[in-house]
N, C-alpha and C positions, 0 to 999 in steps of 0.2 A: 474392598475398602475404597473410599473416595467417591462412591456412587452419588453421594449427596453434595459433592463439591463441584458440580458443573451445571451449566444452564440454570443458574439460580441468581436472584438478586439478593446480595448480602449487604444490607445497609449497615453503616458503621456509626457508632456514637463517638463523640469527642474522646472519650477514654479509650475506646478501641484504637483509634488512630494514634493516640499518644503512645500507648504501651507497645504497639507493634512497631512504630517508627523507632522508638528507643531500642527495642530488641534487635532491629536490623541495623542500628547505628546510622540511621538516616535522619535528615532533617524532616520536619513535618511537611514542608513544601515539596521536597523530593519524593517523599512517600506518596503524597497525593498525586503528583504528576506521573509517577511510574506505575502505580498499582490501582489507582482509583479513577472513577469518573465523578464529577460533581456538577450539580446544577442547582437551580433555585425553583422551589415549588411553584407550579403554574398559578395557583390561587394565593398562597401565603407568601411567596417569594423567599421562603426560609431555605437556607443552604442545606442540601442533601448530598451525602457522600455514600458511594457504594464501590465494591470491588469490581473492576471492569472486566477482568479476564473470566471470572466465574459467570458473568452475565452472558457471555458469548460462547463459552466453551469450558475448559477445565480451569479451576482456580490456579493462579500463578504460584501458589504456595504448596500445591500438591506434588509430592515426589513420585517417582516412577512406580514405587511399590504401593502407592495410594495413601501413604501416610502424609501428615501435615508437617511442613518444615518450620512452622511457627507455632506448633502445638501448645507450648507453655503460655503463649500470649494470644491464642486464637480469639476471634471476636466473640462477643457475648452470644450472638445468635448461633454460632457454630458450637460453642462449648455446651450449650444446654440441649441441643437437638437429641432426641425427638420431642423434648418438652418445649412447648411454646407458652408464653406468658402474655396475657392481656392486662392492661392497666387502665383503670378509670380514675380520673383525677377530679376530685371535688375541691374546687379551686379557691382562689381569693388571697390566701395568705402566702407568705414566702415559703412556708413549709406546708403545703396543702395535704389533705387527707387522700391517700391512695388506696384503692380497692383492687386487688389482684385476683386473677383467675388463671389456672393452668390447664393446658390442653395437651393431649398426646397425639402427635401427628403421625398416625399409622398409615392412613390411606394416601397421604401426600407423596410418600416415597417408599414403595414396597421393596425397593432394592437395598434398603438399609440393612446391613448385616447385623446390626445391633439387636434387631428384633429376634434373632435366632439364639441369643444368649440364654443360658439356663438360670442365671440368678434373677430373682425377683427383687426389684428395687421399689422403695417408696419414693415419692417425688422429692421429699426433703433429702433423702440419702443421695439421690442422683445429683441434685443441685449442689450438695455439700461436696461430693466427690469431684465435681467439675469446677469447684471454686466460683460458683455463680453469684453468690450473695454480694460480694464486693462489687461485681459488675452491675448487678441489679441496683444496688445503692447509688452508684454513680450515674447509671442510666436514668433512674428516677429523678435525680437532681436536674438532669438535662431535659427530660420530658416535662418536668414542672416549669422550667424556663420557657420551653416552646409553648406550653399551654397558656402560660401567663401572657406571652407576647401575642398569641392569636386571639385569646378570649378577652383578656382584660385591656390590652392595648390596641386591639383590632389592627394588627400589623398588616392584614390584607389590604387595608385602605391606604397605607402610606409607605410601607417598606417596598423598595424596588430592588432589583438585582444589583444595581450600582451601590445603593446604600447598604444592602445586605453584606457586601464584601467587607465592610468595616468589621463585621462580626467574625470573619475567618480567623484572625490571629487569636481572638479570645476563645474561640471554640476548637479549632483544628490545628493550629500551628503554635503551640505553647512555647517551643524553643525560640521561635522568632519573637514572640511577645516578651519572653525573659530578656532577650538580647536588647530589645528596644527600651525596656523599662529598667534594665540594670538590676534584675532580681535573680541572683544566682541560686543554684540548688542548695548551697550551704545556708543561704538566708531563708529559703522556704522550700520544703520538700515537695515532691510531685503531687501527692494527694491533697495537701493543703493548698497548693497553687491551683489545682483543679477546682476545688470548692470556691476559692476566692475569686477566680476569674469568672465563674458562672454567676456569682453574686454581682460582680462588677458589670457583667453583661446585662443583668436584670436592671440595674440602675441606669446604665447607658441607654437601654431601650426605652425605659420610662421617660427619660429626658428627651430622647428623640421623638417619641410619640407626642409629648406635650407640645412640641413645636407645631405639629399638625393638628392640634386640638383633640387629642385622644389621651386616655389614661387618667390616673389620679392627679396628675400635675397639669392637666390640660389648661392652656392659656395663662399659666403662671410664669412670670419671668423668674429666671434663676441666675444667680451670680456664677454658677458653674459653667454657663455657656461661654464665659470669658476666659476660661482656663483652657490651654492647649489640650487637644484630645489625648495625647500620650500621657501628659501630666495628670489629667483627670483619671485615667485608668490606673496609673500607678498609685495615685491617692486612694482609690477605692480598694485596690488589691492589698495595700499595706495598712489599711485603716485599723485593723485589729492586731497587726503584727507586733 
């Protein structure tokens, strides 16, 4: 056990980061600093997060017996292995059409003991057993945001690592964002807050792109530019509350 938990790049979505940090009773910032590496894409400058220990050796969450210490909240990519999923996004709207394909990664890791099991699984049975569908749903929301930023807003042309850091609380440190905005868990549950902050990120990115002459609001003056940044985000997150 644990043969697939070493010398591997395990990218994390915002939902992965949030649920693992909560499970460990850590702040998002502490979790990122302790267990992750993060950088900004060379071309897109989009923030990327991955587990740093697994990249160089064994995953920090692997126990001596090879089991996972965060198994109930393990990342999406871990819980679905050896099933991989590729998503094609047909874009444009806030809820774009997604086409998905599934792959069985047999050759990638012959050491995986799961291949020796006697039970025959369908793909749907495997994904249901691993509780993957909720993770896919939230991952797709995030992938749609990334696709919108790169394709519709051409963020490669204007987003820099410095400005991209503005996105970090919206994406990867929701506890910090809640604190800054004064939005408690009683006021808004975790899943709703996730959906709302990704919607807010979409609007913020659109407004940022417009300043540089990109996106649907290019070269349009907006009264929202006069609103303090934190107040604008709070306005967006609470708009349907």
